[in-house]
N, C-alpha and C positions, 0 to 999 in steps of 0.2 A: 360372948364366947368367940375366941379367935379362930381363924382358919386352921391353925395348928392343932388346937383342941378338938375341932371337928374331925380332922384327919385321924387323930389318935382314937377318938371314940369309934369311928367307922372301922378302923383296923382291929380294934378290940372286939367289936361286934362280929366282924368277919371271922376272926380267930375262934370266937366262941361257937359260932355256927358250924365251923369246920370240925371242932371237937365233938359237937353233938352228932354230926353226920358220921364221923369216924366211929364214935361209940355205937351208933345204931348199926353200922355195917358189921362191927365186931360181934354184936349180939346176934345178928342174923346168921353169921358164919358159924358161930359157936353153938347155935341152936337155943340160945337163952331168951329169944324174943318171946314175949308172953302170948302173942297171937301168931299161930303158924302161918308161914308165908303162903302156903297153899290156899288158906282161907281167904287171902286177899285177892286171889285171882278172880276176875269177873266170871260169873256163871255162864256156862255154855250148855245149851240143850234145855229141854223142858217138855211139858205135856203136848201131845199132838194126837190127832185122829185123822188118819188118811186111808186110802184104798190101795191095795196091792194089785199086781198084774193079773190076779185071778178074780178080782172083784171083791175080795175079802177085806173087811175093815181091820186096820192095824193101828194100835195105839202105842205110846211109849212104854206102857206097862207090859205089853206083850214082849218087849225086848229085854226086860229085866231078867236076871239069872244067868245071862251070858255076856261076855264082852262083845261089843258091837263096833263095827267099822261103818261109818256113815259118809257118803259122798253125795254132794249136790251137783246136778248137771242137767243135760237135756238130750233127747235122742237125736236131734239134728246137729249136735255138736260135731264139728269136722275132725277134731284131733285129740284135744285134751281129755274129753270124757271117755271115748273108747280106749284110749291108752291107759287111763287110770283103772277102768273096769277090767281091762285085760290083765294088768299087773295085780289087781286084787284077786282075780281068778287064778293066777299062777300061785299066789300065796296060799289060797284055799286048797289048790291041788297039792301043794307041798305039805300041807297039814294032814293030808290023808283023812282017816276016819275022825280025827280031832276037829275037822272043819264042821262037823255036825254040832259042835259045842260053841260055835261062833255065829253071831248075826252079821251079815254083810248087806248093807242097805244102800240103795240108790234112790235119792229123792229128786224128782224133777223140779226145775225152777221154770218150766214152760208148760203149765197145766192146760193152756189153750190147745196145744197140739198133742201133748203126751197123755192120751187116755190109757186106761188099763190095757186095752188090746194092743195099742202101739208099743207100750213099754214091754209087754209080754213078747212081742215079736223081736224087739230090740235085744232083750236080755237072752234070747235063745242062742246068741253067739258067744255067751260067756258062761261062767261056772253056774251050775243049777242052784247053788246055795244063795245066789244073789236075789234079793227081794227088791222089786221096784215099787215105789210109792208115788201116788199122785192125789189130787184133791181139787176142790174149787180154789180159785185164785186167793180168796181170803185165808183159807187153811194153809196154803203153800206160803203165802206171805208171812203168816204167823210162825210157822216152823222155821222159815229162813231167818226171821228176826231172832228167834230163840237161840239159833246156832250162830248168830252174827254173820250170816252169809250175805254178801253183796250180790245183787243181780239186777240187770237192766236190759230192757229190750232195745235192740239197735237195728234201725231200718237198713235194708240193703239197697244199693243203687238199682239193682235189677228187679226190685220188688221183694216182698216178704221181709223177713227179719231174722236176726240171730240174737244170741243172748251173751252178754258179758256176765261173768259170775266168778265167785270165789272158787278156787279149785284146790280145796284142802280135804284130806281124808281125816275125819275125826275119830279118835279112839275113845270110846266110852267104856267104863268098867261095868261089872255085873249089876251094880246098883243104878246104872244110868248116869253116873257122874262123869264129866269130861276128864280124861287123863292127859291127853296131849295130841297135837297133830301126829298122824302116823305116816312116817316117811316111806314112800314107795321107791325112792331113788337109792336103792341098795340091793344086794343080792336077795333073791327070793328066799333062800334058806335063812339068811340073817333076819329078814322081816318075819318069817314064820316062827323062828325061835323067840323073837321079841314078843310076838302075839301069844305064844304059849304061856308066857309068864302071868297072863291075866286069866287063864282058864280056871 
């Protein structure tokens, strides 16, 4: 086979692959793909058994029946965590009585320091609808993995440590299925209106 024939075969294969890709995109856009795109998204969330700020056991089953906002952080976080919890609190406030129909959950990624008592004191600065969850390191590692949360202990020069972590607010539907990241970087009223769609 000559070099010219090889080039022609490669060009033909590339063209065919392009047609297949183009056809696939058309099927997705027109909604004719046999497997819904949503089903192809990697699963986020799953079973857990943790303890809230009042010492009560809370599982994933307890959150079902209401849409849920989930945020992973830690009480010694200097800026990202308190900002996110403040913004979540403002959205809950904007919802008024409808906030009773929403779960808003803060899960620590620093169980060594974040006991129920520490979390209770920390959350006293935010909306009372917020529930703080902790557990032993294995339980926290498992729930973080289920939500695909990255976290890492980082030693500080002056001693002690801080935590690097994923800073996403997860929106879960009433069945406990992941919907999407919930953006806090918009007006409070817009975010509240978006959340109402899942009530």
